[in-house]
C-alpha positions in Angstrom: -36.6 2.8 -42.8 -32.7 2.6 -43.6 -32.1 5.4 -41.1 -33.9 3.8 -38.2 -32.2 0.5 -39.1 -28.7 2.1 -39.1 -30.0 4.0 -35.6 -30.8 0.5 -34.0 -27.6 -1.1 -35.1 -25.5 2.1 -33.8 -27.3 1.7 -30.5 -26.9 -2.0 -30.2 -23.3 -1.5 -31.0 -22.9 1.3 -28.3 -24.8 -0.9 -25.8 -22.3 -3.8 -26.2 -19.4 -1.6 -25.9 -20.9 -0.1 -22.7 -21.3 -3.9 -21.3 -17.8 -4.5 -22.3 -16.5 -1.4 -20.5 -18.6 -2.5 -17.6 -17.1 -6.0 -17.3 -13.4 -4.5 -17.6 -14.7 -2.0 -14.5 -15.4 -4.7 -12.5 -12.6 -6.8 -13.1 -10.4 -3.8 -12.0 -12.3 -3.2 -9.1 -11.9 -6.8 -7.8 -8.3 -6.7 -8.3 -8.1 -3.5 -6.4 -10.2 -5.0 -3.6 -8.0 -8.1 -3.5 -5.0 -6.2 -3.2 -6.4 -4.0 -0.5 -7.4 -7.4 1.7 -4.0 -8.5 1.3 -2.6 -5.3 2.3 -4.7 -5.4 5.3 -4.2 -8.9 6.2 -0.3 -8.1 6.4 -1.0 -4.9 8.5 -2.8 -6.9 10.9 -0.3 -9.9 11.1 2.6 -7.1 11.3 0.6 -5.3 14.3 -0.1 -8.9 15.9 4.0 -9.6 15.8 4.6 -6.1 17.2 2.0 -6.3 19.9 3.7 -9.8 20.9 7.2 -8.4 20.7 6.3 -5.5 23.0 4.5 -8.0 25.7 7.4 -9.8 25.6 9.5 -7.1 26.1 7.3 -5.5 28.8 7.2 -8.7 30.8 11.0 -9.8 30.5 10.0 -12.6 28.6 7.8 -14.1 31.4 4.7 -13.9 29.0 5.6 -15.1 25.3 2.3 -15.6 23.4 3.9 -17.9 20.7 5.1 -20.1 23.3 1.8 -20.3 24.7 0.2 -21.1 21.6 3.0 -23.8 20.8 2.2 -25.4 24.2 -1.4 -25.4 23.6 -0.6 -27.1 20.2 1.6 -29.9 21.8 -1.2 -30.6 24.4 -3.7 -31.0 21.9 -1.6 -33.3 19.7 -0.8 -35.6 22.8 -4.4 -35.7 23.8 -5.5 -36.8 20.2 -2.7 -39.4 20.2 -4.3 -40.6 23.5 -7.9 -41.2 22.2 
C-alpha cells in the first residue's frame, strides 16, 4: 500500500512540475511573439517611410504623401470647428 501511495505522490509531483514548465513555455512564447510583432510593425513603418521618400524623389516633390495627410487633418479640424 505504501508503494502505491508513493507512486501516486510522485505522479502528482511530476504533473505539477510539468504544468509549471508549460506555463513558463507559454510566457516565453508570448514574449517572443510580442517582440516579433514589434519588429514587424517597425519594418512596416520603415518601408512606408522609404516608399514615401522614393515617391517624393521620383516626382521631384510634386507629390508628398505626408503633406497631403497633414492637409487632410487640418481640413477636418477646421470643419469640426465650424460645426
